[in-house]
C-alpha positions as CSV (number, residue, x, y, z in Angstrom):
1,M,-7.9,11.5,-9.8
2,H,-5.6,14.2,-10.8
3,A,-3.0,14.3,-8.1
4,S,-1.7,12.4,-5.1
5,D,-3.9,12.4,-2.1
6,S,-3.3,10.8,1.3
7,F,-5.4,10.5,4.4
8,L,-4.1,9.6,7.8
9,P,-6.6,8.7,10.7
10,A,-6.1,10.2,14.1
11,K,-5.6,6.6,15.5
12,W,-3.5,5.1,12.7
13,N,-2.9,1.4,13.0
14,G,0.4,1.7,11.1
15,R,-1.0,0.2,7.9
16,L,-1.4,1.9,4.5
17,I,-3.9,1.1,1.8
18,L,-2.7,2.3,-1.6
19,Y,-5.2,2.7,-4.4
20,A,-3.6,3.1,-7.8
21,H,-5.9,3.5,-10.8
22,G,-5.9,5.2,-14.1
23,F,-3.4,7.6,-15.7
24,I,-3.1,11.1,-17.0
25,D,-0.9,12.7,-19.7
26,P,2.6,13.0,-18.2
27,A,2.9,16.5,-19.6
28,A,-0.3,17.6,-17.7
29,P,0.4,20.0,-14.8
30,I,0.1,18.4,-11.3
31,A,-2.1,20.2,-8.7
32,L,-2.2,19.1,-5.1
33,P,-5.7,19.9,-3.8
34,D,-6.6,20.1,-0.1
35,V,-9.6,17.9,-0.7
36,A,-10.5,15.1,-3.0
37,P,-11.2,16.1,-6.6
38,A,-14.8,16.4,-7.6
39,D,-14.4,13.5,-10.1
40,V,-13.7,10.9,-7.3
41,A,-16.4,8.3,-7.5
42,P,-18.7,8.3,-4.4
43,W,-17.9,4.6,-3.7
44,V,-14.2,5.5,-3.5
45,V,-14.9,8.2,-0.9
46,Q,-17.1,5.7,1.0
47,L,-14.4,3.1,0.9
48,R,-11.8,5.6,2.0
49,E,-13.8,6.8,4.9
50,T,-14.6,3.2,6.0
51,L,-10.9,2.3,5.9
52,I,-9.9,5.4,7.8
53,S,-12.5,4.7,10.5
54,Q,-10.9,1.3,11.0
55,G,-7.4,2.9,11.5
56,Y,-5.9,2.5,8.0
57,A,-4.2,5.3,6.2
58,V,-5.3,5.6,2.6
59,A,-3.4,7.1,-0.4
60,Y,-4.3,7.3,-4.0
61,S,-3.0,9.0,-7.1
62,S,-3.6,9.3,-10.8
């Protein structure tokens, strides 16, 4: 994951799940995409969508 991403469900239960994994070179430029980067593993997307469907906000970053 190259930048911070956060996802807030329409019916948020007030709880946040934060997924922190990996690292990048601190000198690398930061881009804030509108969608998840292509290198996000499918299981991460599935987990994120499951949590959002249950009312949790999800955030992750590099």
